[in-house]
Structures are given as C-alpha cells and as structure tokens.
Biopython code that builds the backbone (N, CA, C, O; Angstrom):
import numpy as np
from Bio.PDB.StructureBuilder import StructureBuilder

atoms = [
    (1, "MET", "N", (152.273, 81.906, 64.245)),
    (1, "MET", "CA", (152.181, 82.622, 65.343)),
    (1, "MET", "C", (152.615, 81.517, 66.424)),
    (1, "MET", "O", (152.557, 80.297, 66.273)),
    (2, "ASN", "N", (153.031, 82.175, 67.469)),
    (2, "ASN", "CA", (153.136, 81.196, 68.658)),
    (2, "ASN", "C", (151.774, 81.378, 69.352)),
    (2, "ASN", "O", (150.756, 81.948, 68.959)),
    (3, "LYS", "N", (152.120, 80.562, 70.786)),
    (3, "LYS", "CA", (150.813, 80.650, 71.715)),
    (3, "LYS", "C", (151.004, 82.449, 72.243)),
    (3, "LYS", "O", (150.109, 83.294, 72.217)),
    (4, "LYS", "N", (152.163, 82.607, 72.607)),
    (4, "LYS", "CA", (152.417, 83.623, 73.097)),
    (4, "LYS", "C", (151.924, 84.960, 72.671)),
    (4, "LYS", "O", (151.402, 85.858, 73.332)),
    (5, "GLN", "N", (152.180, 84.885, 71.567)),
    (5, "GLN", "CA", (151.687, 86.096, 70.629)),
    (5, "GLN", "C", (150.525, 86.055, 70.126)),
    (5, "GLN", "O", (150.195, 86.979, 69.381)),
    (6, "LEU", "N", (149.527, 84.893, 70.418)),
    (6, "LEU", "CA", (147.980, 84.709, 70.011)),
    (6, "LEU", "C", (147.428, 85.308, 71.337)),
    (6, "LEU", "O", (146.408, 85.991, 71.423)),
    (7, "LYS", "N", (148.127, 85.003, 72.200)),
    (7, "LYS", "CA", (147.543, 85.104, 74.030)),
    (7, "LYS", "C", (147.357, 86.539, 73.880)),
    (7, "LYS", "O", (146.293, 87.117, 74.102)),
    (8, "LYS", "N", (148.857, 87.304, 73.341)),
    (8, "LYS", "CA", (149.019, 88.836, 73.434)),
    (8, "LYS", "C", (147.722, 89.694, 72.544)),
    (8, "LYS", "O", (147.040, 90.615, 72.993)),
    (9, "ILE", "N", (147.645, 89.147, 71.322)),
    (9, "ILE", "CA", (146.476, 89.613, 70.367)),
    (9, "ILE", "C", (144.968, 89.419, 71.001)),
    (9, "ILE", "O", (144.157, 90.301, 70.719)),
    (10, "ARG", "N", (144.597, 88.494, 71.710)),
    (10, "ARG", "CA", (143.482, 88.047, 72.286)),
    (10, "ARG", "C", (143.337, 89.032, 73.400)),
    (10, "ARG", "O", (142.327, 89.734, 73.370)),
    (11, "ARG", "N", (144.063, 89.172, 74.236)),
    (11, "ARG", "CA", (144.441, 90.145, 75.245)),
    (11, "ARG", "C", (144.034, 91.503, 74.919)),
    (11, "ARG", "O", (143.214, 92.139, 75.580)),
    (12, "ALA", "N", (144.628, 91.927, 73.885)),
    (12, "ALA", "CA", (144.512, 93.151, 73.265)),
    (12, "ALA", "C", (143.082, 93.410, 72.633)),
    (12, "ALA", "O", (142.501, 94.463, 72.897)),
    (13, "LYS", "N", (142.500, 92.453, 71.793)),
    (13, "LYS", "CA", (140.862, 92.552, 71.548)),
    (13, "LYS", "C", (140.048, 92.617, 72.766)),
    (13, "LYS", "O", (139.240, 93.540, 72.863)),
    (14, "LEU", "N", (140.158, 91.760, 73.700)),
    (14, "LEU", "CA", (139.585, 91.926, 75.152)),
    (14, "LEU", "C", (139.652, 93.342, 75.766)),
    (14, "LEU", "O", (138.630, 93.921, 76.136)),
    (15, "LEU", "N", (140.728, 93.815, 75.852)),
    (15, "LEU", "CA", (140.864, 95.179, 76.222)),
    (15, "LEU", "C", (140.200, 96.406, 75.802)),
    (15, "LEU", "O", (139.768, 97.348, 76.467)),
    (16, "LYS", "N", (140.222, 96.101, 74.082)),
    (16, "LYS", "CA", (139.544, 97.012, 73.331)),
    (16, "LYS", "C", (138.359, 96.767, 73.281)),
    (16, "LYS", "O", (137.748, 97.835, 73.304)),
    (17, "LYS", "N", (137.703, 95.932, 73.225)),
    (17, "LYS", "CA", (136.182, 95.407, 73.444)),
    (17, "LYS", "C", (135.879, 96.208, 74.928)),
    (17, "LYS", "O", (135.283, 97.284, 74.946)),
    (18, "LYS", "N", (136.305, 95.625, 76.000)),
    (18, "LYS", "CA", (136.379, 96.639, 77.168)),
    (18, "LYS", "C", (136.013, 98.133, 77.259)),
    (18, "LYS", "O", (135.041, 98.713, 77.743)),
    (19, "HIS", "N", (137.079, 98.538, 76.653)),
    (19, "HIS", "CA", (137.125, 99.977, 76.501)),
    (19, "HIS", "C", (135.800, 100.542, 75.642)),
    (19, "HIS", "O", (135.242, 101.610, 75.895)),
    (20, "ASN", "N", (135.472, 99.772, 74.756)),
    (20, "ASN", "CA", (134.354, 100.438, 73.728)),
    (20, "ASN", "C", (133.235, 100.538, 74.744)),
    (20, "ASN", "O", (132.590, 101.578, 74.873)),
    (21, "ILE", "N", (132.975, 99.289, 75.573)),
    (21, "ILE", "CA", (131.915, 98.882, 76.503)),
    (21, "ILE", "C", (132.016, 100.352, 77.452)),
    (21, "ILE", "O", (131.031, 101.087, 77.518)),
    (22, "TRP", "N", (133.120, 100.643, 78.068)),
    (22, "TRP", "CA", (133.110, 101.415, 78.771)),
    (22, "TRP", "C", (133.005, 103.057, 78.316)),
    (22, "TRP", "O", (132.728, 103.987, 79.074)),
    (23, "LYS", "N", (133.310, 103.143, 76.841)),
    (23, "LYS", "CA", (133.254, 104.403, 76.219)),
    (23, "LYS", "C", (131.905, 104.679, 75.878)),
    (23, "LYS", "O", (131.542, 105.854, 75.928)),
    (24, "ASN", "N", (130.817, 103.488, 75.422)),
    (24, "ASN", "CA", (129.496, 103.653, 75.171)),
    (24, "ASN", "C", (128.801, 103.962, 76.477)),
    (24, "ASN", "O", (127.833, 104.721, 76.410)),
    (25, "GLU", "N", (129.150, 103.490, 77.635)),
    (25, "GLU", "CA", (128.730, 104.025, 79.005)),
    (25, "GLU", "C", (128.596, 105.333, 79.102)),
    (25, "GLU", "O", (127.520, 105.893, 79.315)),
    (26, "GLN", "N", (129.777, 105.945, 78.939)),
    (26, "GLN", "CA", (130.006, 107.131, 79.018)),
    (26, "GLN", "C", (129.236, 108.133, 78.045)),
    (26, "GLN", "O", (129.348, 109.321, 78.350)),
    (27, "ASN", "N", (128.560, 107.867, 77.052)),
    (27, "ASN", "CA", (127.748, 108.210, 76.335)),
    (27, "ASN", "C", (126.333, 108.458, 76.767)),
    (27, "ASN", "O", (125.593, 109.281, 76.229)),
    (28, "LEU", "N", (126.001, 107.664, 77.807)),
    (28, "LEU", "CA", (124.679, 107.451, 78.323)),
    (28, "LEU", "C", (124.182, 108.879, 79.019)),
    (28, "LEU", "O", (124.984, 109.629, 79.574)),
    (29, "PRO", "N", (122.807, 109.151, 78.924)),
    (29, "PRO", "CA", (122.371, 110.439, 79.720)),
    (29, "PRO", "C", (122.591, 110.493, 81.109)),
    (29, "PRO", "O", (122.457, 109.490, 81.811)),
    (30, "ILE", "N", (122.943, 111.675, 81.592)),
    (30, "ILE", "CA", (123.219, 111.705, 82.834)),
    (30, "ILE", "C", (121.693, 112.198, 83.910)),
    (30, "ILE", "O", (121.079, 113.265, 83.862)),
    (31, "PHE", "N", (121.485, 111.254, 84.617)),
    (31, "PHE", "CA", (120.072, 111.641, 85.196)),
    (31, "PHE", "C", (120.614, 111.931, 86.856)),
    (31, "PHE", "O", (121.611, 111.486, 87.425)),
    (32, "ASP", "N", (119.802, 112.624, 87.237)),
    (32, "ASP", "CA", (119.986, 112.951, 88.943)),
    (32, "ASP", "C", (119.181, 111.857, 89.707)),
    (32, "ASP", "O", (117.975, 111.827, 89.951)),
    (33, "MET", "N", (120.408, 110.745, 90.100)),
    (33, "MET", "CA", (119.916, 110.036, 90.691)),
    (33, "MET", "C", (119.219, 110.118, 92.153)),
    (33, "MET", "O", (118.443, 109.284, 92.620)),
    (34, "THR", "N", (119.607, 111.143, 92.684)),
    (34, "THR", "CA", (119.040, 111.438, 94.041)),
    (34, "THR", "C", (117.799, 111.620, 94.156)),
    (34, "THR", "O", (117.278, 111.367, 95.242)),
    (35, "ASP", "N", (117.074, 112.064, 93.159)),
    (35, "ASP", "CA", (115.715, 112.479, 92.875)),
    (35, "ASP", "C", (114.699, 111.429, 92.805)),
    (35, "ASP", "O", (114.443, 111.045, 91.664)),
    (36, "PRO", "N", (114.178, 110.979, 93.591)),
    (36, "PRO", "CA", (112.976, 109.539, 93.826)),
    (36, "PRO", "C", (112.613, 109.414, 92.432)),
    (36, "PRO", "O", (112.718, 108.418, 91.716)),
    (37, "ASN", "N", (112.041, 110.901, 92.062)),
    (37, "ASN", "CA", (111.084, 110.966, 90.769)),
    (37, "ASN", "C", (111.840, 110.682, 89.624)),
    (37, "ASN", "O", (111.286, 110.151, 88.662)),
    (38, "THR", "N", (112.978, 110.952, 89.599)),
    (38, "THR", "CA", (113.840, 110.562, 88.383)),
    (38, "THR", "C", (113.931, 109.089, 87.974)),
    (38, "THR", "O", (113.841, 108.637, 86.833)),
    (39, "ILE", "N", (114.161, 108.316, 89.310)),
    (39, "ILE", "CA", (114.068, 107.099, 89.328)),
    (39, "ILE", "C", (112.863, 106.405, 88.787)),
    (39, "ILE", "O", (112.947, 105.494, 87.964)),
    (40, "TRP", "N", (111.692, 106.879, 89.290)),
    (40, "TRP", "CA", (110.267, 106.121, 88.843)),
    (40, "TRP", "C", (109.992, 106.522, 87.312)),
    (40, "TRP", "O", (109.164, 105.864, 86.682)),
    (41, "ASP", "N", (110.598, 107.476, 86.767)),
    (41, "ASP", "CA", (110.658, 107.985, 85.819)),
    (41, "ASP", "C", (111.032, 107.124, 84.585)),
    (41, "ASP", "O", (110.431, 106.920, 83.530)),
    (42, "ILE", "N", (112.316, 106.650, 85.100)),
    (42, "ILE", "CA", (113.134, 105.971, 84.372)),
    (42, "ILE", "C", (112.741, 104.335, 84.492)),
    (42, "ILE", "O", (112.895, 103.561, 83.547)),
    (43, "LEU", "N", (112.166, 103.901, 85.910)),
    (43, "LEU", "CA", (111.853, 102.836, 85.710)),
    (43, "LEU", "C", (110.313, 102.407, 84.850)),
    (43, "LEU", "O", (110.083, 101.268, 84.443)),
    (44, "SER", "N", (109.436, 103.496, 84.706)),
    (44, "SER", "CA", (108.426, 103.353, 84.060)),
    (44, "SER", "C", (108.648, 103.481, 82.522)),
    (44, "SER", "O", (107.743, 104.153, 82.027)),
    (45, "GLY", "N", (109.261, 103.193, 81.908)),
    (45, "GLY", "CA", (109.766, 103.195, 80.527)),
    (45, "GLY", "C", (108.620, 102.087, 79.829)),
    (45, "GLY", "O", (107.935, 101.309, 80.494)),
    (46, "GLU", "N", (108.597, 102.200, 78.526)),
    (46, "GLU", "CA", (107.777, 101.509, 77.415)),
    (46, "GLU", "C", (107.551, 99.960, 78.231)),
    (46, "GLU", "O", (108.565, 99.356, 78.581)),
    (47, "GLY", "N", (106.197, 99.372, 78.506)),
    (47, "GLY", "CA", (105.874, 98.265, 78.759)),
    (47, "GLY", "C", (105.981, 98.312, 80.147)),
    (47, "GLY", "O", (105.584, 97.270, 80.669)),
    (48, "SER", "N", (106.368, 99.136, 80.907)),
    (48, "SER", "CA", (106.203, 98.989, 82.305)),
    (48, "SER", "C", (104.690, 99.136, 82.947)),
    (48, "SER", "O", (103.952, 99.994, 82.463)),
    (49, "PRO", "N", (104.244, 98.351, 83.974)),
    (49, "PRO", "CA", (102.945, 98.584, 84.611)),
    (49, "PRO", "C", (102.767, 100.323, 85.071)),
    (49, "PRO", "O", (101.683, 100.882, 85.240)),
    (50, "MET", "N", (104.032, 100.919, 85.201)),
    (50, "MET", "CA", (104.078, 102.068, 86.172)),
    (50, "MET", "C", (103.809, 103.106, 84.767)),
    (50, "MET", "O", (103.914, 102.767, 83.588)),
    (51, "MET", "N", (103.430, 104.471, 85.314)),
    (51, "MET", "CA", (103.105, 105.694, 84.309)),
    (51, "MET", "C", (104.337, 106.641, 84.431)),
    (51, "MET", "O", (104.798, 107.015, 85.509)),
    (52, "ASN", "N", (104.755, 106.941, 83.365)),
    (52, "ASN", "CA", (105.682, 108.038, 83.561)),
    (52, "ASN", "C", (105.009, 109.687, 83.848)),
    (52, "ASN", "O", (103.941, 110.119, 83.417)),
    (53, "SER", "N", (105.860, 110.289, 84.574)),
    (53, "SER", "CA", (105.202, 111.643, 84.890)),
    (53, "SER", "C", (104.643, 112.629, 83.550)),
    (53, "SER", "O", (103.551, 113.189, 83.447)),
    (54, "LYS", "N", (105.741, 112.621, 82.628)),
    (54, "LYS", "CA", (105.438, 112.849, 81.280)),
    (54, "LYS", "C", (103.806, 112.655, 80.607)),
    (54, "LYS", "O", (103.271, 113.308, 79.711)),
    (55, "ASP", "N", (103.366, 111.702, 81.273)),
    (55, "ASP", "CA", (102.215, 111.332, 80.361)),
    (55, "ASP", "C", (100.911, 111.476, 81.286)),
    (55, "ASP", "O", (99.792, 111.099, 80.939)),
    (56, "PHE", "N", (101.205, 112.044, 82.449)),
    (56, "PHE", "CA", (99.933, 112.175, 83.364)),
    (56, "PHE", "C", (99.608, 113.325, 83.335)),
    (56, "PHE", "O", (100.344, 114.311, 83.310)),
    (57, "ILE", "N", (97.970, 113.249, 83.338)),
    (57, "ILE", "CA", (96.815, 114.257, 83.000)),
    (57, "ILE", "C", (96.303, 114.501, 84.411)),
    (57, "ILE", "O", (95.995, 113.587, 85.175)),
    (58, "ALA", "N", (96.233, 115.805, 84.708)),
    (58, "ALA", "CA", (95.635, 116.356, 85.884)),
    (58, "ALA", "C", (94.320, 115.760, 86.286)),
    (58, "ALA", "O", (93.485, 115.413, 85.451)),
    (59, "TYR", "N", (94.153, 115.650, 87.556)),
    (59, "TYR", "CA", (92.657, 115.287, 88.133)),
    (59, "TYR", "C", (92.175, 115.951, 89.348)),
    (59, "TYR", "O", (92.881, 116.796, 89.901)),
    (60, "ASP", "N", (90.870, 115.585, 89.859)),
    (60, "ASP", "CA", (90.523, 115.990, 91.216)),
    (60, "ASP", "C", (90.707, 114.818, 92.073)),
    (60, "ASP", "O", (90.528, 113.702, 91.584)),
    (61, "CYS", "N", (91.023, 114.943, 93.220)),
    (61, "CYS", "CA", (91.171, 114.276, 94.251)),
    (61, "CYS", "C", (89.807, 113.444, 94.270)),
    (61, "CYS", "O", (88.890, 114.228, 94.028)),
    (62, "SER", "N", (89.343, 112.169, 94.465)),
    (62, "SER", "CA", (88.117, 111.821, 94.669)),
    (62, "SER", "C", (87.573, 112.001, 95.762)),
    (62, "SER", "O", (86.344, 112.057, 95.763)),
    (63, "LEU", "N", (88.294, 112.146, 97.017)),
    (63, "LEU", "CA", (87.808, 112.140, 98.146)),
    (63, "LEU", "C", (87.611, 113.654, 98.586)),
    (63, "LEU", "O", (86.596, 113.830, 99.261)),
    (64, "CYS", "N", (88.362, 114.753, 98.342)),
    (64, "CYS", "CA", (88.345, 115.693, 98.613)),
    (64, "CYS", "C", (88.320, 117.062, 97.673)),
    (64, "CYS", "O", (88.315, 118.224, 98.080)),
    (65, "GLY", "N", (88.303, 116.593, 96.303)),
    (65, "GLY", "CA", (88.246, 117.317, 95.397)),
    (65, "GLY", "C", (89.456, 118.351, 94.848)),
    (65, "GLY", "O", (89.430, 118.977, 93.789)),
    (66, "LYS", "N", (90.444, 118.354, 95.786)),
    (66, "LYS", "CA", (91.722, 118.993, 95.422)),
    (66, "LYS", "C", (92.117, 118.769, 93.943)),
    (66, "LYS", "O", (91.694, 117.777, 93.350)),
    (67, "GLU", "N", (92.907, 119.657, 93.347)),
    (67, "GLU", "CA", (93.399, 119.157, 91.986)),
    (67, "GLU", "C", (94.631, 118.340, 91.942)),
    (67, "GLU", "O", (95.521, 119.093, 92.336)),
    (68, "VAL", "N", (95.112, 117.238, 91.678)),
    (68, "VAL", "CA", (96.181, 116.261, 91.767)),
    (68, "VAL", "C", (97.266, 117.031, 90.257)),
    (68, "VAL", "O", (96.809, 116.727, 89.155)),
    (69, "THR", "N", (98.056, 117.579, 90.241)),
    (69, "THR", "CA", (98.623, 117.767, 88.979)),
    (69, "THR", "C", (100.008, 117.235, 88.943)),
    (69, "THR", "O", (100.755, 117.545, 88.015)),
    (70, "ASP", "N", (100.423, 116.384, 89.983)),
    (70, "ASP", "CA", (101.577, 115.419, 89.732)),
    (70, "ASP", "C", (101.479, 114.190, 89.944)),
    (70, "ASP", "O", (100.816, 113.844, 90.922)),
    (71, "ILE", "N", (102.086, 113.200, 89.121)),
    (71, "ILE", "CA", (101.748, 111.585, 89.402)),
    (71, "ILE", "C", (102.195, 111.375, 90.580)),
    (71, "ILE", "O", (101.489, 110.562, 91.177)),
    (72, "HIS", "N", (103.338, 111.877, 91.364)),
    (72, "HIS", "CA", (103.804, 111.417, 92.560)),
    (72, "HIS", "C", (103.067, 112.096, 93.528)),
    (72, "HIS", "O", (103.509, 111.962, 94.669)),
    (73, "ASP", "N", (101.942, 112.875, 93.389)),
    (73, "ASP", "CA", (100.970, 112.980, 94.229)),
    (73, "ASP", "C", (99.734, 112.204, 94.333)),
    (73, "ASP", "O", (98.767, 112.450, 95.054)),
    (74, "SER", "N", (99.915, 111.117, 93.418)),
    (74, "SER", "CA", (98.507, 110.432, 93.111)),
    (74, "SER", "C", (98.633, 109.364, 93.896)),
    (74, "SER", "O", (99.728, 108.846, 94.118)),
    (75, "HIS", "N", (97.360, 108.878, 94.459)),
    (75, "HIS", "CA", (97.719, 107.472, 95.314)),
    (75, "HIS", "C", (96.467, 107.058, 95.100)),
    (75, "HIS", "O", (95.532, 107.845, 94.949)),
    (76, "ASN", "N", (96.312, 105.338, 95.060)),
    (76, "ASN", "CA", (95.401, 104.435, 95.029)),
    (76, "ASN", "C", (94.302, 104.738, 96.766)),
    (76, "ASN", "O", (94.647, 104.756, 97.948)),
    (77, "ALA", "N", (93.188, 104.893, 96.199)),
    (77, "ALA", "CA", (92.556, 105.399, 97.706)),
    (77, "ALA", "C", (91.645, 104.144, 98.092)),
    (77, "ALA", "O", (90.510, 104.278, 98.548)),
    (78, "PHE", "N", (92.177, 103.075, 97.894)),
    (78, "PHE", "CA", (91.663, 101.680, 98.494)),
    (78, "PHE", "C", (91.838, 101.749, 99.692)),
    (78, "PHE", "O", (92.910, 102.247, 100.033)),
    (79, "PRO", "N", (90.906, 101.301, 100.765)),
    (79, "PRO", "CA", (89.704, 100.740, 100.767)),
    (79, "PRO", "C", (88.621, 101.888, 101.136)),
    (79, "PRO", "O", (87.596, 101.638, 101.769)),
    (80, "LEU", "N", (88.925, 103.010, 100.726)),
    (80, "LEU", "CA", (87.706, 103.837, 100.681)),
    (80, "LEU", "C", (87.134, 103.934, 99.281)),
    (80, "LEU", "O", (85.916, 104.051, 99.147)),
    (81, "LYS", "N", (87.882, 103.895, 98.306)),
    (81, "LYS", "CA", (87.412, 103.643, 96.943)),
    (81, "LYS", "C", (87.754, 102.394, 96.258)),
    (81, "LYS", "O", (88.325, 101.484, 96.858)),
    (82, "SER", "N", (87.462, 102.327, 95.162)),
    (82, "SER", "CA", (87.775, 100.891, 94.264)),
    (82, "SER", "C", (89.425, 100.730, 94.051)),
    (82, "SER", "O", (90.064, 101.777, 94.151)),
    (83, "ASP", "N", (89.939, 99.880, 93.853)),
    (83, "ASP", "CA", (91.166, 99.827, 93.883)),
    (83, "ASP", "C", (91.659, 99.941, 92.445)),
    (83, "ASP", "O", (91.232, 99.093, 91.662)),
    (84, "THR", "N", (92.506, 100.880, 91.984)),
    (84, "THR", "CA", (92.934, 100.978, 90.772)),
    (84, "THR", "C", (94.505, 101.746, 90.958)),
    (84, "THR", "O", (95.090, 102.155, 91.961)),
    (85, "THR", "N", (94.945, 101.727, 89.229)),
    (85, "THR", "CA", (96.327, 102.433, 89.175)),
    (85, "THR", "C", (96.242, 103.563, 88.267)),
    (85, "THR", "O", (95.455, 103.739, 87.337)),
    (86, "ALA", "N", (97.213, 104.319, 88.705)),
    (86, "ALA", "CA", (96.891, 105.760, 87.887)),
    (86, "ALA", "C", (97.349, 105.650, 86.122)),
    (86, "ALA", "O", (97.137, 106.598, 85.366)),
    (87, "LYS", "N", (97.944, 104.445, 85.686)),
    (87, "LYS", "CA", (97.817, 104.545, 84.502)),
    (87, "LYS", "C", (96.251, 103.652, 83.722)),
    (87, "LYS", "O", (96.012, 103.653, 82.515)),
    (88, "LYS", "N", (95.547, 103.097, 84.595)),
    (88, "LYS", "CA", (94.350, 102.807, 84.066)),
    (88, "LYS", "C", (93.371, 103.981, 84.173)),
    (88, "LYS", "O", (92.396, 103.994, 83.421)),
    (89, "VAL", "N", (93.565, 104.970, 85.059)),
    (89, "VAL", "CA", (92.353, 105.893, 84.940)),
    (89, "VAL", "C", (93.097, 107.014, 84.509)),
    (89, "VAL", "O", (92.459, 108.035, 84.762)),
    (90, "ASN", "N", (94.163, 107.248, 83.972)),
    (90, "ASN", "CA", (94.909, 108.681, 83.587)),
    (90, "ASN", "C", (93.668, 109.080, 82.241)),
    (90, "ASN", "O", (93.187, 108.327, 81.395)),
    (91, "GLY", "N", (93.468, 110.335, 82.448)),
    (91, "GLY", "CA", (92.779, 111.070, 81.742)),
    (91, "GLY", "C", (91.194, 110.605, 81.595)),
    (91, "GLY", "O", (90.556, 110.864, 80.574)),
    (92, "LYS", "N", (90.664, 109.939, 82.647)),
    (92, "LYS", "CA", (89.162, 109.877, 82.852)),
    (92, "LYS", "C", (88.704, 110.552, 84.186)),
    (92, "LYS", "O", (88.995, 110.434, 85.376)),
    (93, "GLN", "N", (87.749, 111.408, 83.345)),
    (93, "GLN", "CA", (87.106, 112.368, 84.436)),
    (93, "GLN", "C", (86.690, 111.690, 85.751)),
    (93, "GLN", "O", (86.838, 112.335, 86.789)),
    (94, "GLU", "N", (86.248, 110.604, 85.792)),
    (94, "GLU", "CA", (85.753, 110.197, 87.001)),
    (94, "GLU", "C", (86.604, 108.952, 87.258)),
    (94, "GLU", "O", (86.468, 107.919, 86.602)),
    (95, "ASN", "N", (87.598, 109.125, 88.373)),
    (95, "ASN", "CA", (88.295, 107.768, 89.051)),
    (95, "ASN", "C", (88.386, 108.080, 90.673)),
    (95, "ASN", "O", (87.927, 108.968, 91.391)),
    (96, "ASP", "N", (89.211, 106.903, 90.895)),
    (96, "ASP", "CA", (89.047, 106.486, 92.301)),
    (96, "ASP", "C", (90.789, 106.872, 92.899)),
    (96, "ASP", "O", (91.422, 106.043, 93.553)),
    (97, "ARG", "N", (91.263, 108.023, 92.592)),
    (97, "ARG", "CA", (92.363, 108.323, 92.859)),
    (97, "ARG", "C", (92.527, 109.275, 93.833)),
    (97, "ARG", "O", (91.693, 110.176, 93.743)),
    (98, "CYS", "N", (93.411, 109.405, 94.844)),
    (98, "CYS", "CA", (93.468, 110.824, 95.934)),
    (98, "CYS", "C", (94.717, 111.146, 95.843)),
    (98, "CYS", "O", (95.648, 110.540, 95.312)),
    (99, "CYS", "N", (94.681, 112.295, 96.478)),
    (99, "CYS", "CA", (95.701, 113.528, 96.613)),
    (99, "CYS", "C", (96.859, 112.853, 97.906)),
    (99, "CYS", "O", (96.444, 111.882, 98.539)),
    (100, "SER", "N", (97.824, 113.232, 98.133)),
    (100, "SER", "CA", (98.792, 112.640, 99.021)),
    (100, "SER", "C", (97.894, 112.961, 100.510)),
    (100, "SER", "O", (97.583, 112.080, 101.311)),
    (101, "ASP", "N", (97.614, 114.224, 100.637)),
    (101, "ASP", "CA", (96.716, 114.702, 101.759)),
    (101, "ASP", "C", (95.886, 113.637, 102.471)),
    (101, "ASP", "O", (96.021, 113.098, 103.569)),
    (102, "CYS", "N", (95.006, 113.510, 101.519)),
    (102, "CYS", "CA", (93.716, 112.101, 101.673)),
    (102, "CYS", "C", (94.504, 110.956, 101.998)),
    (102, "CYS", "O", (94.092, 110.247, 102.916)),
    (103, "ASN", "N", (95.689, 110.606, 101.345)),
    (103, "ASN", "CA", (96.209, 109.390, 101.486)),
    (103, "ASN", "C", (96.756, 109.417, 102.787)),
    (103, "ASN", "O", (96.627, 108.377, 103.433)),
    (104, "ASN", "N", (97.406, 110.476, 103.384)),
    (104, "ASN", "CA", (97.971, 110.527, 104.790)),
    (104, "ASN", "C", (96.699, 110.305, 105.887)),
    (104, "ASN", "O", (96.612, 109.429, 106.747)),
    (105, "THR", "N", (95.935, 111.171, 105.636)),
    (105, "THR", "CA", (94.754, 111.339, 106.657)),
    (105, "THR", "C", (94.007, 110.464, 106.795)),
    (105, "THR", "O", (93.734, 110.034, 107.916)),
    (106, "LYS", "N", (93.372, 109.869, 105.439)),
    (106, "LYS", "CA", (92.477, 108.951, 105.256)),
    (106, "LYS", "C", (92.388, 107.741, 105.002)),
    (106, "LYS", "O", (91.731, 106.888, 105.598)),
    (107, "VAL", "N", (93.196, 107.615, 103.912)),
    (107, "VAL", "CA", (93.286, 106.196, 103.299)),
    (107, "VAL", "C", (94.035, 105.093, 104.151)),
    (107, "VAL", "O", (93.676, 103.942, 104.398)),
    (108, "LEU", "N", (95.225, 105.800, 104.546)),
    (108, "LEU", "CA", (96.171, 104.754, 105.481)),
    (108, "LEU", "C", (95.643, 104.616, 106.715)),
    (108, "LEU", "O", (95.808, 103.526, 107.262)),
    (109, "PRO", "N", (94.935, 105.621, 107.391)),
    (109, "PRO", "CA", (94.416, 104.921, 108.509)),
    (109, "PRO", "C", (93.448, 103.858, 108.227)),
    (109, "PRO", "O", (93.455, 102.897, 108.995)),
    (110, "ALA", "N", (92.654, 103.869, 107.299)),
    (110, "ALA", "CA", (91.426, 103.108, 107.154)),
    (110, "ALA", "C", (92.623, 101.873, 106.735)),
    (110, "ALA", "O", (92.535, 100.961, 107.557)),
    (111, "ARG", "N", (93.497, 101.654, 105.891)),
    (111, "ARG", "CA", (94.030, 100.251, 105.739)),
    (111, "ARG", "C", (94.167, 99.954, 106.707)),
    (111, "ARG", "O", (93.513, 98.975, 107.064)),
    (112, "PHE", "N", (95.177, 100.671, 107.798)),
    (112, "PHE", "CA", (95.756, 100.111, 109.129)),
    (112, "PHE", "C", (94.477, 99.900, 110.000)),
    (112, "PHE", "O", (94.801, 99.238, 110.986)),
    (113, "GLY", "N", (93.259, 100.183, 110.012)),
    (113, "GLY", "CA", (92.119, 99.808, 110.539)),
    (113, "GLY", "C", (91.616, 98.407, 110.381)),
    (113, "GLY", "O", (91.222, 97.673, 111.287)),
    (114, "GLN", "N", (91.690, 98.129, 109.048)),
    (114, "GLN", "CA", (91.547, 96.972, 108.380)),
    (114, "GLN", "C", (92.764, 95.767, 108.752)),
    (114, "GLN", "O", (92.454, 94.616, 109.059)),
    (115, "PHE", "N", (93.716, 96.093, 108.693)),
    (115, "PHE", "CA", (94.893, 95.109, 109.317)),
    (115, "PHE", "C", (94.387, 95.025, 110.609)),
    (115, "PHE", "O", (93.884, 93.949, 110.933)),
    (116, "THR", "N", (94.416, 95.979, 111.454)),
    (116, "THR", "CA", (94.226, 95.646, 112.963)),
    (116, "THR", "C", (92.893, 94.724, 113.471)),
    (116, "THR", "O", (92.907, 93.956, 114.433)),
    (117, "ASN", "N", (91.659, 95.013, 112.520)),
    (117, "ASN", "CA", (90.720, 94.385, 112.759)),
    (117, "ASN", "C", (90.817, 92.570, 112.536)),
    (117, "ASN", "O", (90.390, 91.664, 113.251)),
    (118, "CYS", "N", (91.562, 92.542, 111.240)),
    (118, "CYS", "CA", (92.029, 91.243, 111.037)),
    (118, "CYS", "C", (92.610, 90.372, 111.880)),
    (118, "CYS", "O", (92.440, 89.155, 111.960)),
    (119, "GLU", "N", (93.427, 91.201, 112.607)),
    (119, "GLU", "CA", (94.298, 90.685, 113.556)),
    (119, "GLU", "C", (93.694, 90.399, 114.987)),
    (119, "GLU", "O", (94.002, 89.423, 115.672)),
    (120, "ALA", "N", (92.802, 91.372, 115.343)),
    (120, "ALA", "CA", (91.824, 90.927, 116.460)),
    (120, "ALA", "C", (91.047, 89.818, 116.048)),
    (120, "ALA", "O", (90.751, 89.105, 117.006)),
    (121, "GLU", "N", (90.543, 89.358, 114.785)),
    (121, "GLU", "CA", (89.634, 88.317, 114.531)),
    (121, "GLU", "C", (90.280, 87.070, 114.719)),
    (121, "GLU", "O", (89.699, 86.267, 115.450)),
    (122, "VAL", "N", (91.535, 86.687, 114.132)),
    (122, "VAL", "CA", (92.721, 85.961, 114.170)),
    (122, "VAL", "C", (93.284, 85.345, 115.437)),
    (122, "VAL", "O", (93.470, 84.133, 115.545)),
    (123, "ALA", "N", (93.605, 86.414, 116.595)),
    (123, "ALA", "CA", (93.630, 86.023, 117.738)),
    (123, "ALA", "C", (92.471, 85.909, 118.426)),
    (123, "ALA", "O", (92.481, 85.511, 119.591)),
]
sb = StructureBuilder()
sb.init_structure("model")
sb.init_model(0)
sb.init_chain("A")
sb.init_seg("    ")
for serial, (resi, resn, name, xyz) in enumerate(atoms, 1):
    if name == "N":
        sb.init_residue(resn, " ", resi, " ")
    sb.init_atom(name, np.array(xyz, "f"), 0.0, 1.0, " ", f" {name:<3s}", serial, name[0])
structure = sb.get_structure()
C-alpha cells in the first residue's frame, strides 16, 4: 500500500473511533441539568465528601425542632452549633444541623456578625 492508501485507512479508523465515542455518549442517562438538586446528586457520587439525597435520613432542626426531610434543606449551624457536615451526622439522633429557615434567620446573620466584628478589630 502506498502512503495515500494508509492515510485513508487511518482516517477511516479515526472517524469510526470518534463515531463510537459519540455513540456511547448518546447512551448515557439523561438528567435534568436545570435542577440544581440533580447536579448535586451527580457530584455526590461514590467517594465524594458530599452526601447523595437518596442516602439522607430526616432529622429535627437543632435550633427550632422543625423536621428536616430533604438534604437540600439541611445546613451547617456553625457558629451557633458545632461545625458539621450532613454526611458526618446522617442518621444520628443528636446533630448540630439546622433547617433553611434557621439558616437564613439565625445562622447567616451570626456569621456576618462575626465577619463585621473581625473587620472592626482590624481597622
């Protein structure tokens, strides 16, 4: 075979390989990528420090007592409680996690208050 024929064969193999890669990508499961919860669940796969929503066990908010039934409604209550992750305390009766309402009304203002106090000391 001459160089031109070899080049043609290599190109055909390359195109076939690219087509197979494209074909395999088409068989991937379809996710609703507009839903941020779906994206978090994909990122929280095996070996991830994050927890998948299907593994979440409901608990009561450590600040108000409201039941938290969804991982996406679970927040770290630091600085009002100890610093934890949902994965560390999942399934434990006593935990230092809070609901979204307490996160927005109590925890975030406390965090911002710490930040402004630090700024005042530096200035």
